[in-house]
Backbone bond lengths (Angstrom), bond angles and torsions (degrees), N, CA, C in turn:
res aa  C-N    CA-C-N  psi(-1)  N-CA   C-N-CA  omega(-1)  CA-C   N-CA-C  phi
1 M - - - 1.529 - - 1.494 107.71 -
2 N 1.351 120.66 125.31 1.510 120.13 169.46 1.412 113.36 -77.72
3 A 1.316 116.31 174.30 1.345 130.31 -177.57 1.574 114.31 -52.47
4 L 1.462 113.18 -51.82 1.394 119.10 171.53 1.541 121.11 -50.19
5 D 1.414 103.72 -52.40 1.522 111.85 175.69 1.439 117.03 -57.86
6 Y 1.452 117.92 -36.59 1.259 126.66 -179.21 1.615 110.89 -66.33
7 L 1.371 107.17 -45.85 1.472 110.34 179.75 1.565 114.47 -64.12
8 H 1.292 117.16 -31.64 1.443 120.58 176.51 1.563 112.25 -67.45
9 Y 1.359 112.65 -33.08 1.495 124.88 178.83 1.579 103.56 -69.77
10 A 1.325 121.36 -44.69 1.440 121.83 179.43 1.441 111.20 -71.54
11 A 1.206 121.32 -28.28 1.546 124.91 176.49 1.522 112.27 -69.43
12 G 1.321 111.40 -39.49 1.515 119.04 176.76 1.493 106.59 -74.13
13 A 1.309 129.07 -37.29 1.439 125.73 176.31 1.582 108.39 -61.44
14 L 1.327 112.11 -45.72 1.419 119.15 -177.86 1.580 112.27 -63.56
15 D 1.278 119.98 -32.12 1.469 124.73 173.16 1.480 109.03 -66.22
16 T 1.289 113.52 -46.47 1.524 115.28 178.67 1.444 118.76 -63.60
17 F 1.353 111.99 -34.14 1.534 118.27 176.32 1.422 104.90 -67.46
18 R 1.389 121.27 -50.86 1.383 118.68 -172.68 1.596 112.55 -63.58
19 T 1.270 115.89 -38.72 1.524 116.49 176.07 1.463 113.70 -60.37
20 Q 1.359 114.62 -38.81 1.563 116.98 176.71 1.516 109.73 -68.45
21 L 1.380 119.25 -42.50 1.427 124.16 175.43 1.457 113.78 -53.33
22 V 1.404 116.98 -42.97 1.505 120.80 179.30 1.452 114.36 -65.56
23 A 1.470 110.45 -38.95 1.542 117.30 173.82 1.526 115.33 -62.90
24 D 1.383 110.08 -39.84 1.540 115.64 177.55 1.486 115.58 -68.49
25 T 1.384 113.14 -34.97 1.554 119.88 172.28 1.478 107.67 -61.11
26 A 1.266 127.15 -46.65 1.425 129.39 178.03 1.482 112.66 -59.62
27 K 1.413 113.28 -43.77 1.494 115.38 173.96 1.455 118.23 -65.29
28 I 1.316 118.64 -36.26 1.442 121.39 171.69 1.464 111.69 -64.48
29 A 1.293 119.01 -39.29 1.486 122.37 178.25 1.519 109.60 -61.73
30 E 1.355 116.32 -39.64 1.462 120.00 -179.49 1.526 106.29 -68.16
31 F 1.323 118.63 -46.77 1.442 120.15 176.32 1.616 116.07 -54.20
32 T 1.374 112.80 -36.31 1.458 120.31 178.16 1.426 109.76 -65.68
33 R 1.293 120.26 -46.30 1.475 126.95 173.13 1.497 113.23 -54.06
34 R 1.394 113.63 -50.77 1.486 111.36 177.79 1.470 115.48 -67.01
35 L 1.367 117.89 -35.92 1.523 117.26 176.01 1.393 112.94 -61.98
36 E 1.378 121.51 -40.89 1.446 128.33 175.03 1.505 107.52 -49.95
37 Q 1.445 116.43 -51.02 1.467 117.49 -171.80 1.535 107.10 -70.80
38 I 1.391 119.44 -39.67 1.498 120.91 177.40 1.590 111.48 -59.92
39 C 1.271 117.03 -42.69 1.479 118.65 173.44 1.436 116.61 -60.55
40 S 1.382 115.18 -42.58 1.485 119.11 176.77 1.497 110.54 -63.79
41 Q 1.315 121.69 -42.42 1.354 122.84 178.47 1.642 114.46 -62.45
42 L 1.306 109.24 -37.80 1.548 119.16 176.78 1.576 105.54 -69.10
43 H 1.215 117.21 -40.03 1.577 116.54 -179.18 1.490 111.43 -66.93
44 K 1.316 116.90 -31.31 1.453 125.40 -176.59 1.554 115.78 -88.93
45 N 1.449 109.40 -0.45 1.470 117.86 -174.46 1.558 118.37 56.75
46 T 1.235 109.23 37.45 1.579 118.53 177.26 1.500 110.31 -105.06
47 E 1.243 113.04 164.39 1.390 115.14 178.54 1.574 113.70 -72.59
48 V 1.373 111.81 140.48 1.446 117.51 178.20 1.444 112.90 -78.80
49 R 1.311 119.47 115.78 1.490 120.51 -175.40 1.575 114.45 -88.10
50 D 1.198 117.10 -12.74 1.463 123.88 -175.01 1.602 106.24 -102.26
51 T 1.280 110.20 78.89 1.531 117.59 -179.28 1.509 110.11 -82.51
52 A 1.101 129.29 -13.68 1.485 129.30 178.94 1.476 118.88 -88.55
53 F 1.515 109.34 -6.19 1.540 114.93 -172.13 1.449 112.43 -56.59
54 A 1.335 120.52 -49.95 1.474 121.55 -173.04 1.565 108.90 -62.19
55 T 1.179 115.92 -48.46 1.496 121.31 177.93 1.388 109.45 -55.33
56 E 1.241 126.89 -58.94 1.392 129.66 -176.68 1.551 109.96 -60.77
57 F 1.270 119.74 -45.16 1.455 120.15 177.05 1.555 115.12 -63.31
58 N 1.193 116.39 -40.21 1.508 120.44 176.43 1.505 113.54 -68.19
59 S 1.354 112.67 -32.95 1.539 120.40 170.69 1.506 109.42 -61.87
60 F 1.196 113.21 -56.57 1.520 123.38 178.60 1.550 110.15 -45.23
61 C 1.305 111.62 -56.73 1.530 122.61 179.58 1.571 110.57 -48.78
62 L 1.278 111.00 -55.83 1.528 118.76 -179.40 1.542 113.28 -57.57
63 D 1.425 110.96 -43.06 1.472 110.95 172.52 1.373 118.50 -65.88
64 L 1.298 116.47 -35.26 1.503 124.70 176.93 1.506 111.84 -61.75
65 R 1.483 118.62 -39.01 1.285 127.31 -178.71 1.544 109.88 -65.17
66 T 1.421 113.26 -43.73 1.407 114.99 -179.61 1.532 114.83 -64.39
67 R 1.411 114.74 -48.03 1.509 120.45 174.78 1.484 113.50 -58.59
68 T 1.266 117.61 -38.25 1.525 116.53 177.97 1.491 112.88 -65.21
69 D 1.450 114.49 -37.89 1.447 112.65 179.66 1.496 111.15 -70.22
70 Q 1.365 117.36 -30.34 1.517 120.40 178.32 1.554 106.67 -62.53
71 H 1.284 114.13 -49.15 1.521 119.82 -172.89 1.591 104.52 -67.23
72 T 1.210 123.07 -33.93 1.447 124.96 -178.83 1.507 106.78 -60.73
73 T 1.402 111.39 -47.61 1.562 115.26 -178.65 1.456 114.22 -63.38
74 V 1.321 113.21 -42.14 1.598 119.68 -178.95 1.431 105.48 -63.54
75 W 1.359 123.01 -47.77 1.481 121.13 -175.68 1.497 115.99 -69.70
76 A 1.337 117.13 -21.68 1.321 127.36 -179.12 1.638 106.17 -73.95
77 A 1.287 107.34 -41.87 1.579 113.17 178.56 1.550 106.84 -69.72
78 V 1.208 119.90 -43.33 1.569 123.62 -175.75 1.529 101.52 -59.11
79 R 1.330 119.31 -51.96 1.455 119.19 -174.59 1.518 109.70 -64.14
80 A 1.251 121.58 -32.29 1.478 123.69 179.62 1.574 109.09 -69.79
81 E 1.317 114.45 -37.43 1.473 119.08 -178.42 1.499 112.30 -75.12
82 V 1.376 120.10 -39.39 1.377 119.30 172.30 1.528 116.65 -66.69
83 R 1.310 117.86 -29.30 1.486 115.83 174.70 1.456 112.68 -69.95
84 K 1.270 121.51 -9.89 1.512 124.55 174.20 1.471 114.60 -85.35
85 W 1.349 116.04 -11.95 1.515 119.74 -175.02 1.503 109.41 -64.57
86 T 1.317 115.45 143.86 1.458 116.89 178.80 1.590 106.10 -108.40
87 R 1.341 117.67 -178.49 1.359 121.89 179.49 1.602 107.83 -64.78
88 A 1.290 123.44 -33.95 1.354 121.46 177.72 1.564 113.55 -66.47
89 D 1.306 115.70 -30.35 1.505 117.48 173.46 1.623 116.07 -57.08
90 Y 1.351 107.27 -40.38 1.420 121.67 -170.10 1.662 105.37 -78.79
91 Q 1.285 115.74 -18.92 1.511 116.40 177.17 1.504 113.86 -91.08
92 T 1.179 120.56 18.00 1.452 123.69 178.21 1.541 119.09 -98.54
93 G 1.330 110.89 32.13 1.441 114.80 -176.20 1.510 117.61 79.59
94 L 1.284 115.08 30.07 1.498 124.53 -170.60 1.580 107.84 -86.23
95 A 1.237 121.52 -14.10 1.547 120.60 -168.81 1.553 109.59 -65.03
96 L 1.183 124.76 -50.69 1.476 125.39 179.16 1.616 111.82 -59.62
97 P 1.304 112.19 -56.89 1.560 114.56 176.65 1.506 113.75 -52.13
98 A 1.301 119.84 -37.67 1.385 128.88 -170.74 1.576 105.49 -71.73
99 K 1.300 116.49 -36.24 1.563 119.73 177.25 1.431 103.73 -70.59
100 G 1.318 118.74 -45.00 1.479 118.09 -176.22 1.564 112.14 -65.38
101 F 1.226 118.48 -30.15 1.528 129.30 174.75 1.533 106.65 -60.91
102 N 1.458 107.74 -53.51 1.492 116.34 177.72 1.459 116.29 -53.26
103 N 1.268 117.05 -46.87 1.491 126.74 172.96 1.471 114.87 -55.42
104 K 1.285 113.61 -43.88 1.584 123.48 178.91 1.554 108.61 -64.45
105 A 1.353 111.58 -40.68 1.507 116.70 -175.51 1.689 107.74 -72.77
106 K 1.389 114.72 -30.13 1.478 114.62 171.91 1.514 110.14 -70.01
107 T 1.214 116.84 -39.79 1.593 117.47 178.06 1.544 109.48 -65.70
108 F 1.267 117.96 -38.22 1.361 117.44 175.16 1.608 112.92 -63.89
109 S 1.196 115.97 -39.17 1.537 121.64 176.33 1.387 111.64 -61.31
110 R 1.351 119.26 -28.65 1.510 121.47 172.88 1.518 115.32 -69.36
111 A 1.426 108.56 -42.09 1.386 114.98 173.45 1.529 119.11 -62.47
112 C 1.324 107.06 -31.31 1.612 117.14 177.84 1.455 105.37 -69.07
113 D 1.290 119.99 -39.73 1.463 124.64 -179.77 1.467 109.95 -63.54
114 E 1.349 116.89 -43.29 1.403 116.42 -178.67 1.518 109.37 -69.54
115 F 1.385 120.28 -35.59 1.472 120.22 177.67 1.507 108.62 -62.40
116 T 1.311 121.65 -40.90 1.389 122.24 179.41 1.466 118.87 -63.53
117 T 1.482 109.37 -40.83 1.485 118.06 170.23 1.588 111.07 -54.78
118 A 1.358 116.11 -54.27 1.404 120.19 176.87 1.568 112.89 -50.74
119 Y 1.319 115.01 -47.73 1.444 117.45 177.74 1.461 111.79 -56.03
120 Y 1.361 118.05 -53.96 1.449 117.78 178.04 1.515 115.59 -58.19
121 S 1.210 119.65 -33.05 1.477 121.18 174.16 1.520 113.38 -64.62
122 F 1.445 112.62 -39.41 1.462 110.68 179.52 1.636 105.34 -76.68
123 Y 1.260 118.12 -38.94 1.516 114.10 -178.87 1.516 111.91 -61.99
124 R 1.298 122.59 -33.61 1.424 123.73 174.90 1.426 112.32 -59.30
125 I 1.224 124.82 -33.63 1.312 126.46 -175.37 1.663 110.90 -88.77
126 Y 1.264 110.42 -30.68 1.553 121.78 178.10 1.435 115.02 -67.98
127 K 1.395 115.52 -30.97 1.460 118.84 -179.43 1.607 113.13 -51.63
128 G 1.314 115.95 -33.79 1.439 120.20 -178.55 1.475 119.36 -95.18
129 Y 1.404 111.47 5.03 1.384 122.94 -174.51 1.430 111.40 -95.06
130 T 1.371 123.96 117.16 1.439 118.00 176.61 1.565 113.57 -135.52
131 A 1.369 113.90 16.88 1.448 117.46 -177.75 1.424 115.54 -76.87
132 Q 1.399 120.69 -24.77 1.444 122.15 178.24 1.528 108.61 -136.65
133 K 1.280 111.31 158.42 1.512 121.50 174.45 1.535 112.39 -78.45
134 L 1.292 120.85 109.22 1.394 124.43 177.85 1.493 109.76 -113.42
135 N 1.364 118.80 143.07 1.369 128.58 177.94 1.562 112.91 -80.84
136 V 1.294 117.69 52.38 1.469 121.70 -176.52 1.462 106.73 -65.93
137 F 1.245 123.32 -41.57 1.434 125.60 177.04 1.438 114.27 -39.62
138 L 1.404 114.37 -44.54 1.379 121.49 174.54 1.560 116.79 -57.51
139 L 1.225 110.56 -47.37 1.487 120.51 176.01 1.605 109.38 -64.32
140 T 1.218 117.75 -44.79 1.541 116.38 171.22 1.406 110.28 -56.61
141 A 1.301 122.04 -58.58 1.565 120.12 -177.90 1.419 111.22 -56.98
142 C 1.358 120.83 -35.44 1.525 117.66 174.12 1.438 114.30 -64.03
143 N 1.299 120.17 -44.45 1.394 127.67 176.87 1.630 108.80 -55.54
144 T 1.249 116.39 -51.05 1.432 119.07 179.26 1.519 111.52 -62.08
145 D 1.397 119.64 -41.59 1.479 115.78 179.05 1.497 110.97 -73.07
146 I 1.248 120.69 -37.14 1.536 123.14 175.39 1.525 112.84 -53.08
147 N 1.447 111.78 -46.72 1.474 117.43 175.70 1.447 114.15 -59.91
148 N 1.360 114.33 -43.85 1.532 121.54 176.89 1.532 111.43 -60.67
149 I 1.330 114.70 -48.48 1.498 115.83 177.02 1.518 109.37 -59.07
150 T 1.283 116.37 -43.24 1.431 116.76 -177.58 1.550 112.39 -58.84
151 D 1.297 118.88 -44.34 1.501 124.30 -179.24 1.566 107.27 -57.47
152 K 1.455 115.41 -46.08 1.354 119.65 -178.54 1.541 117.65 -68.68
153 I 1.411 114.48 -28.93 1.446 119.81 171.01 1.425 113.49 -69.21
154 L 1.395 117.70 -41.90 1.440 121.09 -178.21 1.617 107.55 -68.90
155 F 1.199 119.01 -40.45 1.402 118.71 174.94 1.648 115.51 -64.28
156 L 1.224 109.50 -42.37 1.469 114.43 171.42 1.552 117.01 -57.90
157 A 1.410 111.62 -48.49 1.518 111.52 176.97 1.537 116.66 -68.10
158 R 1.316 114.21 -31.11 1.467 114.19 171.32 1.521 115.75 -60.78
159 E 1.399 112.34 -44.17 1.374 120.15 -176.79 1.550 111.46 -68.75
160 I 1.289 117.45 -35.44 1.534 122.07 177.91 1.633 105.68 -67.93
161 A 1.303 114.55 -45.82 1.499 117.96 -176.29 1.547 105.23 -65.57
162 K 1.309 121.48 -46.71 1.397 117.56 179.11 1.481 117.04 -61.92
163 N 1.349 118.91 -41.93 1.449 124.76 -178.10 1.588 105.67 -67.12
164 A 1.323 118.15 -41.70 1.427 121.30 -172.31 1.562 103.91 -69.00
165 E 1.257 124.24 -35.34 1.513 123.47 178.28 1.589 110.51 -72.66
166 R 1.315 110.10 -40.61 1.518 115.67 -177.03 1.495 112.26 -65.76
167 F 1.399 117.06 -42.51 1.445 123.31 -173.31 1.541 110.09 -97.05
168 R 1.294 117.95 9.19 1.379 118.83 -178.38 1.551 108.93 -59.03
169 G 1.449 113.55 137.34 1.465 118.98 -177.25 1.408 114.11 -78.55
């Protein structure tokens, strides 16, 4: 696989990751809304109607952990492959696709920021919730890992774009 094909592969993997991250952000927002409602019911000493919340949340966190680990592995492999590229690899018409990949990385970064915002909204409400055991530590770890992956993807995209422009034939 040449550099151009690999860059298209990486862009596709980035689009998949962003799509999943946007869906996870919406899911966290839904869990936040449900947790607010549960906390309100507990505060009013009324019966909590959402009995499946803890099970669904813990299941979501385990699934998110699995997917985050998979993305970590994929992006470690992408970074290792890009480090092997030589000057000749960058001279194969990579400038425009590299700029496109850089733009996709920036879009992904915004999706990551929205995920982090949704996480902090959830965590703000969770701090006062002690009624059930929730695996929030998994969500916290995933948030940290996703932020770290995002930083590495942004750096990689900038380096690819910079080298593609510099070594352009």
